[in-house]
C-alpha positions as CSV (number, residue, x, y, z in Angstrom):
1,X,0.0,0.0,0.0
2,X,1.1,3.5,-0.5
3,X,2.8,5.4,2.3
4,X,1.6,8.4,4.2
5,X,4.3,10.7,3.0
6,X,3.5,9.7,-0.7
7,X,-0.2,10.5,-0.1
8,X,0.6,13.9,1.3
9,X,2.9,14.7,-1.5
10,X,0.5,13.6,-4.3
11,X,-2.6,15.2,-2.6
12,X,-4.9,12.2,-3.2
13,X,-5.2,8.4,-2.9
14,X,-7.6,5.9,-4.6
15,X,-9.2,3.2,-2.2
16,X,-11.7,0.4,-2.4
17,X,-14.4,0.4,0.2
18,X,-17.6,-1.6,0.8
19,X,-20.7,0.5,0.9
20,X,-24.1,-1.4,1.2
21,X,-22.5,-4.6,0.2
22,X,-20.9,-3.4,-3.0
23,X,-17.2,-2.8,-3.4
24,X,-16.6,0.7,-4.8
25,X,-13.6,2.8,-5.8
26,X,-13.3,6.2,-4.2
27,X,-10.7,9.0,-4.5
28,X,-9.9,10.7,-1.3
29,X,-8.2,14.0,-1.6
30,X,-6.1,15.9,1.1
31,X,-7.7,19.0,2.6
32,X,-6.0,20.9,5.3
33,X,-8.2,22.2,8.1
34,X,-7.2,24.9,10.5
35,X,-7.5,23.7,14.1
36,X,-6.1,24.8,17.4
37,X,-3.1,22.6,17.0
38,X,-2.3,24.0,13.5
39,X,-3.2,22.8,9.9
40,X,-4.3,19.1,10.1
41,X,-4.4,17.2,6.7
42,X,-7.7,15.2,6.3
43,X,-8.4,12.6,3.6
44,X,-11.8,13.8,2.4
45,X,-14.3,11.9,0.3
46,X,-17.0,13.3,-1.8
47,X,-19.5,10.5,-1.4
48,X,-20.9,8.6,1.6
49,X,-18.6,6.0,3.2
50,X,-19.8,4.0,6.3
51,X,-18.0,4.8,9.6
52,X,-16.5,1.3,9.9
53,X,-14.8,1.7,6.5
54,X,-13.6,5.2,7.6
55,X,-12.0,3.6,10.6
56,X,-10.3,0.8,8.5
57,X,-9.0,3.4,6.0
58,X,-7.6,5.7,8.8
59,X,-5.8,2.7,10.3
60,X,-4.4,1.4,7.0
61,X,-3.2,4.8,5.7
62,X,-2.3,6.3,9.1
63,X,-4.0,9.6,8.3
64,X,-7.2,11.3,9.6
65,X,-10.2,10.7,7.3
66,X,-13.3,13.0,7.1
67,X,-16.6,12.2,5.4
68,X,-19.4,14.8,5.8
69,X,-19.5,15.6,9.5
70,X,-17.5,12.5,10.7
71,X,-13.8,12.9,11.5
72,X,-11.8,9.7,12.3
73,X,-8.3,9.3,13.5
74,X,-6.0,6.3,13.6
75,X,-6.2,4.5,16.9
76,X,-4.2,6.2,19.7
77,X,-3.6,9.5,17.7
78,X,-5.3,12.9,17.7
79,X,-5.2,16.0,15.7
80,X,-2.1,17.4,17.3
81,X,-0.2,14.3,16.0
82,X,-0.8,15.4,12.4
83,X,-0.7,19.2,12.8
84,X,1.5,21.2,10.6
85,X,3.1,24.4,11.9
86,X,1.3,27.6,10.9
87,X,3.2,30.7,10.1
88,X,2.8,33.3,12.8
89,X,1.7,35.8,10.3
90,X,-1.2,33.6,9.3
91,X,-2.4,32.6,12.9
92,X,-4.3,35.1,14.9
93,X,-4.4,34.5,18.5
94,X,-6.1,37.7,19.6
95,X,-9.9,38.0,19.4
96,X,-11.5,41.3,18.5
97,X,-12.6,43.1,21.6
98,X,-14.9,46.0,22.1
99,X,-14.8,48.2,25.2
100,X,-17.9,50.0,26.4
101,X,-18.6,52.3,29.3
102,X,-22.0,53.2,30.8
103,X,-22.6,57.0,31.4
104,X,-24.7,57.9,34.2
């Protein structure tokens, strides 16, 4: 099977999954999502894939997988294990604040 670094370099991977008893071919593309830990690369699918298949893919490829609103990580890992450093110019740590005073 193709390695994690090769998938990240190419930006996609083709996989075979079982959906409703049928074996299907899907192309998962890499999309980086900004999270508190930094930019986390997710393999994203266009079409529905059941959660057990997402778990299997995540374990085999050792990358997080996202399908619609479901995010799956390999066993024992979390977002911080995959985070890429964000440039300090791109990261904004301060929230916009508004000060107000009451006049009597």
